[in-house]
N, C-alpha and C positions, 0 to 999 in steps of 0.2 A: 495783655501779657498772658491773658489766660486764654481770651480767645483765639490766639494763634495755637495755644497747645493742642486746643480743641480741635480747630480744624486742621492741623497737623494732625491730629489721633485719627479724625474721620478719615481723611486722604490715605493714608495708611492702610485704615481696615480695609477702603477701596481699592487699593491698591492690590494689598495681602489678597483679599476675595478674588480678585479677577485673576493672578497667576494660581492661585489653589484650581480655581475652576478648568483655566487653561490646561493644569497638568492632567488635573481629573479626566477631562475631556482626551486628553492624548492616550491615559492610561485605559479610559473604554473602551479609545480605536485600536489599540493593541491586542486588548481581551475580546473583541469581536473578532480580528485576523485570526488567532491561534484557534479560536473555536470553529472558524471556518475550515483552518486546515484541516484541525483534528476531527470536523464530520465527515471530509472528505477520504480522511486515511482510515475512519471509522468503516466508510462505505467499502473502499480497497480489502480492507482487512475482513469483511464481510462477505463478501464474495471469495476473495482468495481461499478464506475457512470453508465457507461451501463446496468449492472444488473441491480442495482436499478430503473435506469429510465424506461426499457423495462418489468422487469419482477418482480417486486414489485409494480408497480401502477395498482390500482384496474381497471383502467380503459381499459390498456392498456391487463391484463388479462382478462376480458373478451371481448375486443375485439379478442384477440386470440380464446378464447373458440367459437365465432363466426365465426370464418374465418375459424379454424380447427378441430373441435369438433361436430358443428351443437349442437342437442339437446342429445348427450351424458355424458355430465357432468350434475351432478344434485347441489344444494345451500342446504349446510348444516347450520344450527344453530351451532356455535362451543360449546355452552353448553351442545349440545347434545353429542358431541363426546364422548367416552370412552373409558377407556384404559384396557389392555388386559394383566392380568399378571400370570403366572405360575411357582406358589413353590412347588418343589417336584412333587407329584401329584395332586395337587388343583389349580384349575382356579379359580382367580379373575376377579371381573369385578368392577373398580370404575372408578371416574369422572376423567375428566383431567386435570392434575395440571400445572398451569401457574405461579406458580413461580420458579425460579431458585434452591430454598434447595430442597433438597431429601430428604427425610425420611427413 
């Protein structure tokens, strides 16, 4: 009877070890996938941050203008910008709209 319990104990340990090993492997695979997703998102974030910091800041744009374009660029008041639309054979000039909803 003692041999039976020892054998049962050994087999149960082997079975539990296999279960733990499989669940650990599954968790490791999920962690790997999440790390890859985070790495891709960090790369996108860095590119977007770079674009925002260097291309959308007015100070940087003015520096780039002075550095590369000298006096070739001129400033416009945003309210002076108009749109040109062509419907059939008719050209219409209208005010620039700043809202997202187009009529």
